[in-house]
C-alpha positions in Angstrom: -0.9 37.9 -21.9 -4.0 37.8 -24.1 -6.3 40.9 -23.8 -10.0 40.9 -24.4 -12.8 43.5 -24.0 -14.8 43.2 -20.9 -18.6 43.5 -20.6 -18.1 47.0 -19.2 -16.3 48.2 -22.4 -18.9 46.6 -24.6 -21.7 48.3 -22.7 -19.9 51.7 -22.9 -19.5 51.4 -26.6 -23.1 50.4 -27.2 -24.5 53.1 -25.0 -22.2 55.8 -26.5 -23.1 54.8 -30.0 -26.8 54.7 -29.4 -26.8 58.1 -27.5 -24.6 59.7 -30.2 -26.7 58.4 -33.1 -30.0 59.3 -31.6 -28.7 62.8 -30.7 -27.7 63.4 -34.3 -30.8 61.9 -35.8 -33.3 63.5 -33.5 -31.4 66.7 -33.1 -31.2 66.4 -29.3 -27.9 67.8 -28.0 -28.6 66.5 -24.5 -28.2 62.9 -25.8 -24.8 63.8 -27.3 -23.8 65.4 -23.9 -24.7 62.1 -22.2 -22.5 60.1 -24.4 -19.5 62.4 -24.1 -18.3 61.2 -20.6 -18.6 57.6 -21.8 -16.6 58.3 -24.9 -13.9 60.2 -22.9 -13.7 57.4 -20.3 -13.4 54.7 -23.0 -10.7 56.5 -25.0 -8.7 57.4 -21.9 -8.9 53.8 -20.5 -7.9 52.2 -23.8 -5.0 54.7 -24.2 -3.7 54.1 -20.7 -3.9 50.3 -20.9 -0.6 48.5 -21.1 0.0 44.8 -21.4 1.1 43.4 -18.0 4.0 41.1 -17.5 3.4 38.7 -14.6 5.3 35.6 -13.6 3.6 32.9 -11.4 5.3 30.3 -9.2 4.0 27.6 -7.0 5.5 27.4 -3.5 4.8 23.9 -2.0 5.6 23.4 1.6 5.6 19.6 1.5 5.5 16.8 -1.0 3.5 14.1 0.8 0.6 13.8 3.1 -2.1 11.4 4.3 -5.7 11.2 3.3 -7.7 13.8 5.2 -4.8 16.0 5.9 -4.6 19.7 4.9 -2.1 20.9 2.4 -0.8 24.4 2.4 0.3 25.6 -1.0 1.6 29.1 -1.7 1.3 31.0 -5.0 3.6 33.9 -5.8 3.0 36.5 -8.5 5.8 38.8 -9.6 5.2 41.8 -11.9 2.9 44.8 -12.3 -0.8 44.8 -13.0 -2.4 46.4 -16.0 -3.7 49.3 -13.9 -6.4 48.3 -11.4 -3.9 46.8 -8.9 -5.6 43.4 -8.4 -5.1 40.0 -10.0 -7.3 36.9 -9.8 -5.5 33.6 -9.4 -7.0 30.2 -10.1 -5.4 26.8 -9.7 -6.1 23.7 -11.7 -7.1 21.2 -9.0 -7.8 17.5 -9.3 -11.1 16.2 -8.1 -9.6 14.6 -5.1 -8.2 17.9 -3.7 -10.9 20.3 -2.5 -10.7 24.0 -1.7 -13.4 26.0 0.0 -13.2 28.7 -2.7 -12.6 26.4 -5.6 -8.9 27.2 -5.8 -9.3 30.9 -6.4 -7.9 34.0 -4.7 -7.4 37.7 -5.3 -4.0 39.4 -4.9 -3.0 43.0 -4.8 -0.3 44.0 -7.3 1.2 47.4 -7.6 1.2 49.4 -10.8 4.9 50.1 -10.6 6.6 49.2 -13.9 9.5 47.7 -12.0 7.2 45.0 -10.6 6.1 43.8 -7.2 5.6 40.5 -5.5 2.4 39.2 -3.9 1.7 35.8 -2.4 -1.4 33.9 -1.5 -1.8 30.7 0.5 -4.3 28.0 -0.5 -5.4 25.4 2.1 -6.4 22.2 0.3 -7.8 19.0 1.8 -6.8 15.6 0.3 -9.9 13.4 0.0 -8.3 10.3 -1.7 -4.9 8.7 -2.0 -2.8 8.8 -5.1 -0.4 11.1 -7.0 -2.2 14.5 -7.1 -1.0 17.0 -9.7 -1.8 20.7 -9.2 -1.6 23.1 -12.1 -1.5 25.1 -14.3 -1.9 28.5 -12.7 -4.4 31.0 -14.4 -3.9 34.7 -13.8 -6.3 37.5 -14.8 -5.7 41.2 -14.5 -7.6 44.3 -15.7 -6.6 47.6 -17.3 -7.6 51.0 -16.0 -11.3 51.2 -15.5 -11.6 47.4 -16.0 -12.3 48.0 -19.7 -9.8 45.3 -20.8 -8.9 42.0 -19.1 -5.7 40.1 -19.6 -5.5 36.4 -19.0 -2.5 34.1 -19.1 -2.0 30.4 -18.3 1.3 29.6 -16.6 2.7 26.1 -17.0 3.4 25.6 -13.3 2.8 22.2 -11.7 3.3 20.5 -8.4 2.9 16.8 -7.7 2.0 15.6 -4.2 1.9 12.1 -2.8 -1.3 11.4 -0.9 -0.7 8.2 1.1 -3.7 6.0 2.0 -5.0 6.3 5.5 -4.3 2.9 7.2 -5.1 1.4 10.6 -2.5 0.0 12.9 -2.7 -3.8 12.9 -1.8 -5.7 16.1 -1.5 -9.1 14.6 -0.9 -9.9 10.9 -1.3 -13.1 9.0 0.1 -16.4 10.1 3.8 -16.9 9.4 4.8 -19.2 6.5 8.0 -21.0 6.1 10.7 -19.6 8.4 14.0 -18.3 7.0 17.3 -18.3 8.8 17.5 -14.5 9.0 16.8 -12.7 12.3 13.3 -11.4 12.8 10.4 -11.1 15.3 9.5 -14.8 15.1 11.2 -17.6 17.0 11.7 -21.2 16.0 10.0 -23.9 17.8 13.3 -25.8 18.1 16.0 -24.8 20.6 19.4 -23.4 19.9 21.2 -20.1 19.8 18.6 -17.4 20.5 17.5 -14.7 22.9 14.2 -16.1 24.1 14.6 -18.8 26.8 13.8 -22.4 25.8 15.3 -24.6 28.5 18.4 -25.9 30.3 20.6 -28.8 29.5 23.9 -30.2 30.6 27.1 -28.5 29.3 28.5 -30.2 26.2 31.5 -29.8 23.9 31.2 -26.6 21.8 28.9 -24.8 24.2 29.8 -21.2 25.1 30.7 -20.4 28.6 28.6 -17.2 28.3 25.4 -19.4 28.3 26.2 -21.2 31.5 23.3 -21.1 34.0 25.2 -20.7 37.3 22.2 -21.1 39.5 21.4 -24.5 38.1 25.0 -25.4 38.0 25.6 -24.6 41.7 22.5 -26.6 42.7 23.3 -29.7 40.7 27.0 -29.7 40.8 27.5 -30.0 37.0 27.7 -27.3 34.4 24.4 -26.5 32.7 23.7 -24.0 29.9 20.7 -22.1 28.8 19.0 -22.9 25.5 17.1 -20.3 23.4 14.8 -20.2 20.4 16.6 -19.0 17.3 15.1 -15.8 15.7 13.5 -16.3 12.3 11.6 -14.2 9.8 9.2 -14.9 7.0 8.2 -13.7 3.5 4.9 -12.1 2.7 3.6 -11.3 -0.8 0.5 -9.1 -1.1 -1.6 -10.0 -4.2 -3.7 -7.2 -5.5 -6.5 -8.0 -7.9 -6.8 -4.9 -10.0 -8.9 -6.2 -12.9 -12.0 -4.2 -11.8 -12.9 -1.3 -9.6 -16.5 -0.8 -8.5 -17.8 2.3 -6.7 -20.2 1.2 -3.9 -22.3 3.2 -1.5 -19.5 4.1 0.9 -16.3 3.4 -0.9 -14.5 2.0 -3.9 -13.1 -1.5 -4.2 -9.6 -0.2 -5.2 -9.5 2.1 -2.2 -10.2 -0.8 0.1 -7.5 -2.9 -1.6 -4.8 -0.3 -1.4 -5.6 0.7 2.3 -5.6 -2.9 3.4 -2.4 -3.8 1.6 -0.6 -0.7 3.0 -1.7 -1.5 6.6 -0.6 -5.1 6.3 2.7 -4.2 4.7 3.5 -1.7 7.4 2.7 -4.2 10.1 5.0 -6.9 8.8 7.8 -4.5 7.9 7.7 -3.3 11.6 8.2 -6.9 12.5 11.3 -7.3 10.2 9.6 -9.5 7.6 10.3 -9.3 3.9 7.2 -8.0 2.1 6.6 -8.0 -1.7 3.7 -6.9 -3.9 2.0 -8.2 -7.1 -0.6 -6.1 -8.9 -2.4 -8.7 -11.0 -4.7 -7.0 -13.5 -4.8 -5.6 -17.0 -1.3 -4.4 -16.4 0.9 -6.7 -14.3 3.3 -5.1 -11.9 5.4 -6.5 -9.1 7.8 -5.5 -6.4 10.3 -8.1 -5.1 10.2 -8.9 -1.4 12.5 -7.0 0.9 12.6 -5.5 4.3 13.5 -2.2 6.0 12.5 1.4 5.8 13.5 1.7 2.1 11.1 -1.1 1.3 8.4 0.8 3.0 9.0 3.8 0.7 9.0 1.5 -2.3 5.7 -0.1 -1.3 4.1 3.4 -0.9 5.2 4.4 -4.4 4.0 1.1 -5.8 0.5 1.5 -4.2 0.2 5.1 -5.4 0.6 3.9 -8.9 -2.1 1.2 -8.6 -5.0 1.5 -11.1 -7.7 -0.8 -12.1 -7.2 -1.8 -15.8 -9.6 -4.0 -17.6 -8.3 -6.4 -20.2 -9.5 -9.3 -22.2 -6.0 -10.9 -22.4 -5.5 -14.0 -20.4 -3.2 -13.5 -17.5 -1.2 -16.3 -15.9 1.0 -16.3 -12.8 3.8 -17.7 -14.9 4.4 -14.3 -16.4 6.0 -13.1 -13.1 9.8 -13.3 -13.2 11.6 -15.9 -11.1 12.2 -14.8 -7.5 9.1 -12.5 -7.3 7.4 -15.2 -5.2 10.0 -16.5 -2.7 9.7 -20.2 -1.8 7.6 -20.8 1.3 6.1 -17.3 1.3 2.7 -16.4 2.6 0.4 -14.9 0.0 -2.5 -12.6 1.1 -4.8 -11.6 -1.8 -7.1 -8.6 -1.8 -9.7 -9.5 -4.4 -13.4 -8.8 -5.1 -13.7 -12.4 -6.5 -15.0 -11.1 -9.8 -12.5 -12.0 -12.4 -11.8 -15.7 -13.2 -8.2 -15.0 -14.1 -7.3 -13.9 -10.6 -9.0 -16.9 -9.0 -7.2 -19.2 -11.3 -3.9 -17.6 -10.3 -4.6 -18.0 -6.6 -5.5 -21.6 -6.9 -2.3 -22.1 -9.0 -0.3 -20.6 -6.2 -1.9 -22.8 -3.6 -1.2 -25.8 -5.8 2.5 -24.9 -5.8 2.7 -25.0 -2.0 2.3 -21.4 -1.1 0.2 -20.5 2.0 -2.6 -18.4 0.4 -5.4 -16.5 2.1 -8.0 -14.2 0.4 -9.5 -11.0 1.7 -12.8 -10.5 -0.2 -13.4 -6.8 -0.7 -16.9 -7.1 -2.2 -19.7 -8.0 0.2 -22.9 -9.1 -1.5 -25.0 -7.0 0.9 -23.4 -3.8 -0.6 -24.9 -4.5 -4.0 -28.6 -3.8 -4.3 -30.7 -5.8 -6.8 -32.8 -4.0 -9.4 -36.4 -3.3 -8.2 -37.9 -5.9 -10.6 -38.6 -9.6 -10.4 -35.9 -10.2 -13.0 -33.4 -8.1 -11.1 -34.0 -9.9 -7.8 -33.6 -13.2 -9.6 -30.3 -12.1 -11.2 -29.1 -11.0 -7.8 -29.8 -14.4 -6.3 -28.0 -16.2 -9.1 -25.0 -13.8 -8.7 -24.8 -14.6 -5.0 -24.9 -18.3 -5.7 -22.1 -17.9 -8.2 -20.0 -16.1 -5.6 -20.7 -18.8 -3.0 -19.5 -21.4 -5.5 -16.3 -19.5 -6.1 -15.6 -19.3 -2.3 -16.3 -23.1 -2.2 -13.8 -23.7 -4.9 -11.2 -21.6 -3.0 -11.9 -23.7 0.1 -11.5 -26.9 -1.8 -8.1 -25.7 -2.9 -7.1 -25.0 0.7 -7.5 -21.2 0.5 -9.4 -19.6 3.4 -11.3 -16.4 2.7 -12.8 -13.6 4.8 -14.9 -10.7 3.7 -13.8 -7.1 4.6 -16.2 -4.2 4.0 -14.2 -1.5 5.5 -16.7 -0.9 8.3 -15.0 -3.2 10.7 -11.3 -3.1 11.2 -8.9 -5.1 9.1 -7.3 -6.4 12.3 -10.5 -8.1 13.4 -11.1 -9.4 9.9 -7.7 -11.1 9.7 -8.2 -12.8 13.1 -11.0 -14.8 11.4 -8.5 -16.5 9.2 -7.5 -20.0 10.4 -4.1 -20.2 11.9 -1.9 -22.9 10.3 0.8 -24.5 12.3 4.3 -23.5 11.0 7.9 -23.9 12.1 7.8 -20.5 13.9 5.7 -18.8 16.5 5.2 -15.1 17.4 7.5 -13.6 20.0 
């Protein structure tokens, strides 16, 4: 630990020196007698001061939570104080984790040379999603009489996964091209399946387990039940991460991540395969898959999403083969700002993918400058955005605007439903 003189020690030294000097110069023994207790206290305190040896540890109780939840984090100090019996502890907290006392606490440590253990609990609240790193731990103790303070920075860190707060969606996007795997969609054609489709006469190769005995007894000939085969679809979430703007109530990237997480969870619950593409200054992707493991992969992928600006031209051809499964539905979360993202979406629509865009930037949330030129520039900007939406419509890409005030479920219902080879169960 590094020791330094406190303001109290400096005051004692200054007062003692002045009183002693004036007493000698002026020949006033009462001034010398005033400085004597201060000198004795200072000498005794410095002589009794020993350098403390304290070890600090973080004691996390969990490693993941959701936005708005409280996190309880324990801090353990082991060792002996320098003499006063107390130690101040301060945590290095990110801006998205808040504590009522600023991440500070006072612990009682014994002066026993053998050491003692004291623990404190911090209750933190997560304000925003992401990987939150807590640490290091700063410890400060004092010597006898608080004349000397000792400070040490312990390299202790803890990383927590703060998952985005999502709403539960009742109905996702329209299904694209059906796959032969079993899922929560049923084919429009009849065949082997669970959901009833009709009845026909028994034929060669039909299973006796599918015989409808009620119809058979009424008509006198064997009849079997037909069902709709189960199908699933592929969904790829396209995240435009070229820019992030902080508006009055939220940030664009927050809206993108929360919407993508909610939509991914909905389709994974319905046994669809879901993939992700982060299209921005840094291009990242996650191949489409299904199951609980894919849900964890998507959560880790979204926690690492950042808006990165770049002048380099990006093209959808940079994605490896298989990232976009044939016939997949593509839902893009984009503020419709960067031309490279719009070009990539129109390219996907031209290749036969079913593309839909969720616009995360509403023009009403951007206020013009309070000048005539500012109002004119704002009108031109709105006309440019209308032209971009018209270009998307000409390419067969529907778009809806989501501000976060209304639910994503209601926003997705405004998307046109295209007819496909499957229907919801």
